[in-house]
C-alpha positions in Angstrom: 54.3 -0.2 -77.6 54.9 0.2 -73.8 54.9 3.9 -74.3 51.5 3.8 -75.8 50.2 1.6 -73.1 51.5 4.0 -70.4 50.0 6.9 -72.3 46.5 5.3 -72.3 46.9 4.2 -68.7 47.8 7.8 -67.7 44.8 9.2 -69.7 42.5 6.7 -68.1 43.7 7.6 -64.6 43.4 11.3 -65.4 39.8 10.7 -66.6 39.1 8.7 -63.5 40.5 11.5 -61.3 38.3 14.1 -63.1 35.2 12.0 -62.5 36.1 11.4 -58.9 36.6 15.2 -58.4 33.2 15.8 -59.9 31.5 13.3 -57.6 33.4 14.6 -54.5 31.1 17.5 -54.1 30.7 17.7 -50.3 27.5 15.5 -50.2 27.3 12.7 -47.6 28.1 9.3 -49.0 25.1 7.7 -50.6 23.3 10.9 -51.2 23.0 12.7 -54.6 21.4 15.5 -56.4 17.9 14.1 -55.8 18.4 15.0 -52.1 19.0 18.7 -52.9 16.3 21.2 -52.0 16.2 25.0 -52.0 16.5 27.2 -48.9 12.9 28.3 -49.5 11.8 24.7 -49.3 13.8 24.2 -46.1 12.2 27.3 -44.5 8.7 26.1 -45.6 9.1 23.1 -43.2 8.7 25.4 -40.2 5.0 25.5 -39.3 5.1 27.5 -36.1 7.1 25.1 -33.9 10.6 23.6 -34.1 10.9 21.1 -37.0 13.6 18.4 -36.8 14.6 17.4 -40.3 14.3 13.6 -40.6 14.6 13.5 -44.3 17.9 13.5 -46.2 17.8 17.1 -47.3 20.8 19.0 -48.6 20.8 22.7 -49.5 23.5 24.1 -51.8 24.4 27.8 -51.5 27.0 30.4 -51.2 28.3 31.8 -47.9 27.4 35.5 -47.8 28.4 36.4 -44.2 30.5 34.9 -41.4 31.9 35.9 -38.0 35.0 37.8 -39.2 34.1 41.1 -37.3 32.5 39.4 -34.3 29.0 40.7 -34.9 27.7 37.4 -36.1 29.5 35.1 -33.6 29.1 31.4 -34.3 26.9 32.0 -37.3 27.0 31.6 -41.0 24.6 33.0 -43.5 24.1 31.0 -46.7 22.1 32.0 -49.7 20.8 30.3 -52.9 18.5 31.6 -55.6 15.5 31.2 -53.4 16.7 33.1 -50.3 19.0 33.0 -47.3 19.3 31.1 -44.0 21.1 31.6 -40.7 23.1 28.6 -39.5 24.1 28.4 -35.8 27.4 26.6 -35.3 29.2 26.1 -32.0 32.6 27.0 -33.5 34.8 30.0 -33.2 36.6 31.7 -36.1 34.4 30.4 -38.8 35.9 33.0 -41.1 39.1 30.9 -41.2 37.2 28.1 -43.0 34.2 29.7 -44.7 34.7 32.8 -46.8 32.0 35.0 -48.5 31.6 33.5 -51.9 32.5 30.0 -50.9 30.1 27.3 -52.3 28.8 25.0 -49.6 26.6 21.9 -49.2 24.6 21.9 -46.0 23.3 18.4 -44.9 20.2 19.2 -42.9 19.3 15.7 -41.7 19.1 15.6 -37.9 19.1 19.4 -37.6 16.3 21.6 -36.4 14.6 24.6 -38.1 13.4 27.0 -35.5 12.4 30.7 -35.0 13.6 33.5 -32.8 11.7 36.7 -32.9 10.5 35.8 -36.4 13.9 34.9 -37.7 14.2 31.3 -39.0 17.4 29.6 -38.0 19.0 26.2 -38.7 20.6 24.6 -35.7 20.5 21.6 -33.3 17.7 20.6 -31.0 15.8 23.2 -29.0 17.5 24.1 -25.7 17.3 26.7 -22.9 14.0 28.1 -24.0 15.1 28.6 -27.6 13.8 26.7 -30.5 17.3 25.8 -31.8 20.7 25.4 -30.2 24.2 25.7 -31.8 25.4 22.7 -33.9 28.1 21.0 -31.9 31.6 21.7 -33.1 32.4 18.0 -33.4 29.8 17.6 -36.2 30.1 21.0 -38.0 32.2 19.4 -40.8 29.6 16.7 -41.2 26.8 19.2 -41.8 28.5 22.1 -43.6 31.0 21.2 -46.3 32.9 23.3 -48.9 32.0 21.9 -52.3 35.2 23.0 -54.0 35.6 24.3 -57.5 35.6 27.9 -58.6 33.7 30.0 -56.1 31.1 32.3 -57.4 30.9 35.9 -56.3 28.9 36.6 -53.2 25.4 37.6 -54.1 24.9 41.3 -53.3 21.4 42.8 -53.4 21.8 46.5 -54.1 18.4 47.8 -52.9 16.6 50.8 -51.3 15.1 50.6 -47.8 11.6 50.2 -49.1 12.7 47.1 -51.0 13.5 45.1 -47.9 11.1 42.2 -47.5 10.8 38.7 -46.0 12.4 37.3 -49.2 15.7 39.1 -48.3 15.9 38.0 -44.7 19.2 36.1 -44.3 20.6 37.7 -47.5 23.4 40.1 -48.0 22.3 43.6 -49.1 24.0 46.9 -49.9 22.5 50.3 -49.3 24.0 53.3 -51.2 23.6 57.0 -50.4 22.7 56.6 -46.7 23.9 58.0 -43.4 23.3 57.6 -39.7 20.6 59.9 -38.3 21.8 63.2 -36.7 20.6 61.9 -33.3 23.3 59.1 -33.6 26.2 61.4 -34.3 29.1 61.2 -31.8 27.9 57.8 -30.5 29.6 54.4 -30.7 28.1 51.4 -32.5 26.8 50.2 -29.1 25.9 51.7 -25.7 26.9 50.4 -22.3 28.2 47.1 -23.5 24.9 45.8 -24.7 23.5 45.1 -28.2 22.3 48.3 -29.6 20.1 49.6 -32.5 21.1 52.6 -34.5 19.0 54.5 -37.0 20.2 54.7 -40.6 18.5 57.1 -43.0 18.4 57.6 -46.8 18.0 60.8 -48.8 14.1 60.5 -48.7 14.1 60.2 -44.9 13.3 56.5 -44.8 14.9 54.6 -42.0 16.2 51.1 -41.1 17.7 49.7 -37.9 21.4 48.8 -37.8 21.9 46.2 -35.0 25.3 45.6 -33.4 26.3 43.1 -30.8 28.9 43.8 -28.1 31.0 41.0 -29.5 31.7 43.0 -32.6 35.3 44.2 -33.0 34.0 47.6 -33.9 31.4 47.8 -31.2 33.0 50.5 -29.1 34.3 52.6 -32.1 32.5 55.8 -33.2 29.8 55.5 -35.8 30.8 57.0 -39.2 29.6 60.6 -39.4 29.5 60.8 -43.2 27.3 59.4 -45.9 28.0 56.5 -48.3 27.3 52.8 -48.5 26.9 50.0 -46.0 26.4 46.3 -46.5 25.3 43.5 -44.2 22.7 40.8 -43.8 19.0 41.4 -43.2 17.6 40.0 -40.1 14.2 40.5 -38.4 13.1 40.7 -34.8 9.5 41.0 -33.8 8.5 42.4 -37.2 11.3 44.9 -37.4 13.9 44.5 -40.2 17.5 45.0 -39.1 20.8 45.3 -40.9 23.7 43.5 -39.3 27.2 44.4 -40.5 29.3 41.2 -40.9 32.5 42.9 -41.9 33.4 46.4 -41.1 35.1 46.7 -44.5 31.6 46.7 -45.9 31.0 50.1 -44.4 32.2 53.0 -46.6 30.6 56.2 -45.3 33.1 59.0 -45.9 31.1 61.4 -48.0 29.5 64.7 -47.1 26.2 64.4 -45.2 23.1 65.2 -47.1 
């Protein structure tokens, strides 16, 4: 009899544990699924000036890019089915905590949606002439939480240059059969220690800008001279779309030039 009681007690505790794990999904205490909104909804709150989120809004998404190669220092890019968003975090080595493919819940209450050069960003209150600042390290874990469970694969949009649009800003894309323009050969990713734009071309002669910051670990290395594929996040500055490489391992350009 005691064996049966212990068995049912164990099953009850196991069930309780499973339920607890399901509830412990990274959402702040007291908030549930009714607080979840899409990234597109979050972006829509920006109406031309910084918007401080006073509502209890949570966005769920997947990390698509981090700071692993230094090009996106103190930034995460998170994507859901409606689009992507750049999150500014005053924390180094984010790649040790948030991996591409990780599911996260972002609590937006108290944060600010702002714009820089046409690029919407989620951060803290405006400062130093910018519409957003970096979220303080002390509260990063409050605002961005891993939700656990089996992580989905990172969304990858395999597209052509002419398919880049506002809907893909903040998202991870992959371009195949591309190469750097002949005028870029024998150059490094950046010039003179400053952020630099390089021209990438496809087989039809269409172009897109590749933007690299001097903080990138590969900044002073030579550009690849061959053709192939390159992946990164789409950003925009003053109406010009840019590709920013988050991880140098997403660059595979060893083929013959076309």
